[in-house]
N, C-alpha and C positions, 0 to 999 in steps of 0.2 A: 693400383688403387681401384676399388670397385669389386673386390673379391673377398670372401670370408664373412665372418660374423660381426655384426655391429658392435657388440660389447667388447670384442678384442681388437678390432681394426678401426673403430671410430668412423664407420663408413656411412652414417646417415646422410651426409651431404652428397654422396655419390648420385649421379643422375643416370646411372645404369644399374641393372639388376645386381644386387650382391650375389655372388656365385659360391657354390660349394661343390664338393665331390669332383674336382678336376681330374681329367683323364690325360695321361701322358703317353706318347709312344717312345719317348726317350727322355732321360733326365735333363738333357741340355736343350730340348725343344719346347716351344710354347704350347699352350693348351690346344688340343684338337677339338674337344667337346666338354660340356659341363652341364650340370643339372641345376636349373634355377632354384635358388634358396626359397623355401616357403615359410621360414620362421617369421613370426609376427613381431615387429619391433615398435609397435605403438606405445605411446607414453614416454616417460623419461628414463634414459639409460644411465649406466654408471659413468659415462663420459660427459654427462650433463647436456646431451642433445635430446630434445623432446620432440617426438614425431606425433603431431596432431593430425589424425586422419579420420575418415568416415566412421570407423569403429571406436574411436576415442576422441571426443570433442571437449573434454574438460582437462585443463592442464594447470598445475600449480607452478608458478614461476618464482624461482629463488635466484640468488646471485650466481653468476657465471653460467647462465643457461642460454642455449639456443633453442628457440621454438620454431619448428618447421611445419608449415601448413601444406599438407601433402595429400595427393589423390590415393597413393598406395600406403599400406601399413608395413611394408617390408623395407622400403627405401624412399627417399625423397623424390616425389614427382609433383611439380607445381600444378595447381589448377589453372584453367584458362582465364578465369576472372574471379572477382570477389563474390559474385552471386552464387557460385557453385558450392561454397563451403563456409561454415561458421564455426568458430572455436570460442569456447568460454574460458576466459583466463581468470585465475585467482593469483594475484601478485603479492608475495611477501613484501610488506611495506619497506621501501628503501632498497629493494633488490638492485644489485650492482652488476655491471658488465653483462647486460642482457641483449640478445639479438632476437628479433621476430622477423622471420623470412618467409616469403611466399605470397600467395594471393588468397584473400578470404575476408570474411567479416569477423570482427573481434567484439565479443560481448563480455559483460562482467556484472557481478552483483554489487561491486564497490567501485565508484568513480571518485576522483581520477585514479588511474593506474599510477602508482607512485614508484619512481625509480631513482637511483643514483647513477651518475655517469661513470663509465661510458655506456651509451645506449644507441642501438641501431634498430630501426624499423624500416623495412623495405621489401620490395617484391623479388629482388635478386640479391646474390651475395656481393655484387659490385657496390662498393661504398661511395662511388661518385654520385653526386646529386642528379636525379633524372625526374624532373617534375611531370613528364609525360606518363610516368608509371605511378603517380601518386594515388590514382583511383583504384589501384590493385589491392590496397589494404584499407578497409573502412571500419572505423570504430562506431558502434551502434549502441545507443541506450534506449530504454523504454520511453523516456520522455526527455524534453529539453534539459540539458545538464550543463554545468559550468565548464569543465574542461575534461578532455579525454586522457591526457598524459600530464603528469607533474614530475619535474626533475628537481631534486633538492640538493644537488651537489654540482660543483664545477667539473669541467672535463670536456670530453668529446661527445656531442649530441648530434645524431644524424637520423632524421625522421622524414620519411616520404609516405604520406597517408592522408586520408580525409576523415572528417568527423562532422557530417552534415547536421546532426541534431545535438551538437555541443556548441556552446558560445565560443569556446577557444579550443584549438587543437592541442597546443602545448603551453604549459606554464613553467617557466624556469625561475625558481625563487628559493632562497635558502631559508631554513628554519629560523624563526625569530630574526629575520632581516639580515642574516649573515651574508656578507658579500660573496658572490660566486664569480668565477672566471671561465668562460667558454674557450675551448681550444680553436685554433685557426681554421680547421677543416669542418667545423660544425655547420650544419645547414638544416633547414626545415622547409619542406616542399609539400604543398597541398592546400587545404582550406578547412574552415569550420563555418558555423553560422555567422559569426561576427569578426573574429580575429584569428589569425594563424598562430600567434604566439603572444604571451605576456612575459616580459622580462623585468624582474624586480631586483634591483641592486646587483645587476650583472655587468661585468666588464668582459673584455676580450673581443671575439669576432664571431659573427654568424651571418650566413647567407640565407636569404628568404626568397622563396618563389611561390607566389599566391596563384593557385590554379582556378579560382572561382571566377565566373563571368561577372558576378556582382562585386562591388567594392569590398575589399578585404583589408582589415587593419592589422597592425602590430602595435602592441601597447608597451611602452617603455617607461620605467622609472629608474633613472640613473642615480648613482651616488656622487657626491661632490668631487671626490678625488679621482674617480675612475669613470671611463666612458665605454660604452659598448659600440663597436664598429659594426653597423648593420649594412650589409650590401644587398640591394634589391635588384631585380631583373627587369629590363625594359619589356621583355616578352611576357613576364609574369609579375606585374607590378603589385606593390603593397603600399598602403597609406599609413603614415606614422601617427600615433596618438601619444604625445609625450607628457606623461603625468607629472614629471618633475617641474615643467614649466606651468602646467595647469594648477598643481597644488601650491607652487611657489607664489601664486597670486594671492592666496589666502594666508600665507605665513607658514613657518616651519612646523608649527604644531600639527597641521594636517599631513605633512610629509612624514612625521614620526608616527602618526596614527595609521599610516598606510599598511604597515605590517605588524602592528601591535598585537593583534589577535589572529595568529596564523590559521587556526582551525575553524574560525568562524565563517569565512566565506572565501570565494575565489579572489585572490589579492587584486588583480587589475580592475575587476568590475566593482569590487568593494570601494576602491578609491574613487572611481567615477561616481558612485552613489554618494559618497561623502562630499565630494566637490559640488555635485549637482544640488544636493540638499542645502549646502551653505549658500550657493548662488541664489536659490529660490528664497531662502530666509532673508538674505541681504536685500533682494529686490522688494520683498514685502515691507521690510523696515523702511526703505526709502520711500515707498509709495505712501505708507501710513503717516510717516513723519512730514510729508509734504501736503497732506490733506488740508490742514488749517489754512495754509497760504493759498491753496487752490480755491478753497471755499470763499476766502476773503476777496479774491480777484473776481469771482463770479458775482458777488454782491455789489462790487463797484461797477 
């Protein structure tokens, strides 16, 4: 592995130079010398590996794609940190089985980036959760935006990244409130401005590691028959906001409104707005309804 042409050997993931023109002194002996391959492999290849490098920073992401953030355009060489490189992604909505690997800043014209599981975002090919590496991939928008990533199907979701100018790093919610189930090894490590993740009508299992020094939330709206098992870390704590309990205070009508209009707003924060508005209205009603009795007491 590590020799030959990317298109035929699927070698973008090699961390050594792809080689060509090997020289043998005997058919049974290993290489004595070789000429480094100079062929440019930037962009997406026939094997669905996309090399994003300094000479190509715009990548369109479809299903079954690996995006590699690389120093070199001949083979994958990771950058030292996210500040060294920025890639502009255009995601085919609902792209499935996508991996984004390396160190860099991710920008886009359309937020959130919408995927179907499985999804992997991380600085290395190691799929184990490593919150210490979350700062290696940073999602960046021109202004404060709702969420960086949206996952619209159940399955395996593994994200280690940060989104400092997004309210939420990841939202997991089915179209039109369809229940989803996350697989056991799912995890999200990192942080955003307010919440690491919003989970709407999701069951299964997910591990969360919040790397922000400030209080970081995760927002949950469970469905009655299924529950999401959320495991948090003592070293990287996250605080729960459970919208099922919050909206249940006002009755089931508001729970149903939570995902009634999927495209209108970011689901978790839309529900918070609904509940907050109802609370303010109820408070004003109570205040004004008690004004006559309060006025009579003052006159006495």
